[in-house]
Backbone as JSON Lines, residues from 0, in Angstrom:
{"i":0,"aa":"M","n":[13.47,6.18,18.31],"ca":[13.11,5.12,17.39],"c":[12.35,4.04,18.16]}
{"i":1,"aa":"K","n":[11.24,3.62,17.58],"ca":[10.45,2.54,18.17],"c":[10.48,1.35,17.23]}
{"i":2,"aa":"E","n":[10.12,0.22,17.78],"ca":[10.08,-1.01,17.01],"c":[8.63,-1.31,16.61]}
{"i":3,"aa":"W","n":[8.41,-1.58,15.32],"ca":[7.06,-1.82,14.8],"c":[7.02,-3.15,14.07]}
{"i":4,"aa":"I","n":[5.86,-3.8,14.08],"ca":[5.61,-5.01,13.29],"c":[4.67,-4.61,12.16]}
{"i":5,"aa":"V","n":[5.1,-4.86,10.91],"ca":[4.29,-4.52,9.74],"c":[3.88,-5.82,9.06]}
{"i":6,"aa":"D","n":[2.57,-6.01,8.87],"ca":[2.07,-7.18,8.14],"c":[2.31,-6.99,6.65]}
{"i":7,"aa":"L","n":[2.72,-8.07,5.97],"ca":[3.0,-8.02,4.54],"c":[2.16,-9.08,3.83]}
{"i":8,"aa":"Y","n":[1.63,-8.71,2.67],"ca":[0.84,-9.62,1.85],"c":[1.5,-9.71,0.48]}
{"i":9,"aa":"P","n":[1.84,-10.91,0.0],"ca":[2.47,-11.05,-1.32],"c":[1.55,-10.52,-2.42]}
{"i":10,"aa":"K","n":[2.13,-9.79,-3.38],"ca":[1.32,-9.22,-4.46],"c":[0.76,-10.29,-5.38]}
{"i":11,"aa":"G","n":[1.43,-11.44,-5.51],"ca":[0.96,-12.51,-6.38],"c":[0.04,-13.49,-5.68]}
{"i":12,"aa":"G","n":[-0.29,-13.23,-4.43],"ca":[-1.12,-14.14,-3.66],"c":[-0.25,-15.04,-2.79]}
{"i":13,"aa":"G","n":[-0.79,-15.53,-1.74],"ca":[-0.05,-16.39,-0.83],"c":[-0.35,-16.05,0.6]}
{"i":14,"aa":"F","n":[0.52,-16.49,1.49],"ca":[0.28,-16.32,2.92],"c":[0.85,-15.02,3.44]}
{"i":15,"aa":"K","n":[0.16,-14.48,4.42],"ca":[0.59,-13.25,5.08],"c":[1.87,-13.52,5.86]}
{"i":16,"aa":"T","n":[2.76,-12.53,5.91],"ca":[3.96,-12.6,6.73],"c":[4.1,-11.26,7.43]}
{"i":17,"aa":"A","n":[5.13,-11.11,8.22],"ca":[5.34,-9.85,8.94],"c":[6.83,-9.54,8.98]}
{"i":18,"aa":"T","n":[7.13,-8.27,9.16],"ca":[8.52,-7.85,9.28],"c":[8.64,-6.88,10.45]}
{"i":19,"aa":"R","n":[9.82,-6.82,11.01],"ca":[10.1,-5.94,12.15],"c":[10.87,-4.73,11.62]}
{"i":20,"aa":"V","n":[10.39,-3.54,11.96],"ca":[10.97,-2.3,11.43],"c":[11.23,-1.34,12.59]}
{"i":21,"aa":"F","n":[12.35,-0.63,12.53],"ca":[12.64,0.42,13.5],"c":[12.37,1.76,12.83]}
{"i":22,"aa":"A","n":[11.47,2.56,13.42],"ca":[11.1,3.85,12.85],"c":[10.55,4.75,13.94]}
{"i":23,"aa":"A","n":[10.44,6.03,13.62],"ca":[9.97,7.02,14.59],"c":[8.47,6.9,14.84]}
{"i":24,"aa":"N","n":[7.69,6.58,13.79],"ca":[6.24,6.47,13.95],"c":[5.68,5.46,12.95]}
{"i":25,"aa":"Q","n":[4.36,5.26,12.96],"ca":[3.73,4.24,12.11],"c":[3.9,4.52,10.63]}
{"i":26,"aa":"S","n":[3.75,5.76,10.22],"ca":[3.85,6.07,8.8],"c":[5.27,5.86,8.28]}
{"i":27,"aa":"A","n":[6.26,6.2,9.09],"ca":[7.65,5.97,8.7],"c":[7.93,4.46,8.63]}
{"i":28,"aa":"A","n":[7.31,3.68,9.5],"ca":[7.48,2.23,9.46],"c":[6.91,1.64,8.17]}
{"i":29,"aa":"L","n":[5.75,2.16,7.73],"ca":[5.16,1.7,6.47],"c":[6.07,2.01,5.29]}
{"i":30,"aa":"V","n":[6.61,3.21,5.24],"ca":[7.49,3.61,4.14],"c":[8.72,2.72,4.11]}
{"i":31,"aa":"T","n":[9.32,2.47,5.26],"ca":[10.51,1.62,5.34],"c":[10.19,0.19,4.9]}
{"i":32,"aa":"A","n":[9.06,-0.34,5.35],"ca":[8.67,-1.71,4.99],"c":[8.44,-1.82,3.48]}
{"i":33,"aa":"R","n":[7.83,-0.81,2.87],"ca":[7.6,-0.85,1.42],"c":[8.91,-0.82,0.65]}
{"i":34,"aa":"K","n":[9.88,-0.03,1.12],"ca":[11.18,0.03,0.46],"c":[11.94,-1.29,0.59]}
{"i":35,"aa":"M","n":[11.84,-1.92,1.76],"ca":[12.56,-3.16,2.01],"c":[11.93,-4.36,1.3]}
{"i":36,"aa":"N","n":[10.61,-4.32,1.06],"ca":[9.86,-5.45,0.5],"c":[9.01,-4.99,-0.68]}
{"i":37,"aa":"P","n":[9.62,-4.74,-1.84],"ca":[8.85,-4.19,-2.97],"c":[7.82,-5.16,-3.56]}
{"i":38,"aa":"N","n":[7.96,-6.46,-3.32],"ca":[7.02,-7.44,-3.88],"c":[5.85,-7.74,-2.96]}
{"i":39,"aa":"Y","n":[5.69,-6.95,-1.92],"ca":[4.63,-7.17,-0.94],"c":[3.78,-5.91,-0.77]}
{"i":40,"aa":"N","n":[2.49,-6.12,-0.5],"ca":[1.61,-5.03,-0.08],"c":[1.67,-4.96,1.44]}
{"i":41,"aa":"T","n":[1.6,-3.76,1.98],"ca":[1.67,-3.6,3.43],"c":[0.27,-3.63,4.02]}
{"i":42,"aa":"G","n":[0.2,-4.05,5.29],"ca":[-1.06,-4.13,6.0],"c":[-0.99,-3.37,7.3]}
{"i":43,"aa":"N","n":[-1.39,-4.01,8.39],"ca":[-1.42,-3.37,9.7],"c":[-0.04,-3.08,10.23]}
{"i":44,"aa":"V","n":[0.03,-2.03,11.04],"ca":[1.27,-1.68,11.75],"c":[0.95,-1.72,13.23]}
{"i":45,"aa":"K","n":[1.74,-2.5,13.98],"ca":[1.52,-2.63,15.43],"c":[2.83,-2.4,16.15]}
{"i":46,"aa":"P","n":[2.79,-1.83,17.34],"ca":[4.02,-1.7,18.12],"c":[4.52,-3.09,18.54]}
{"i":47,"aa":"A","n":[5.82,-3.3,18.46],"ca":[6.39,-4.61,18.81],"c":[6.36,-4.83,20.33]}
{"i":48,"aa":"N","n":[6.51,-3.76,21.08],"ca":[6.5,-3.85,22.55],"c":[5.46,-2.89,23.1]}
{"i":49,"aa":"P","n":[4.19,-3.32,23.14],"ca":[3.12,-2.39,23.58],"c":[3.22,-2.02,25.04]}
């Protein structure tokens, strides 16, 4: 499991935020972030510890 930072954008407009997710790869991190934050659109995925 790696640690990923996923950018989140509110669906109704507003400021970008980010969440920290533990997942095996980038696509799994996106899926987890979408499940955890249903009112947000997902953006970039970056490793937390490059």
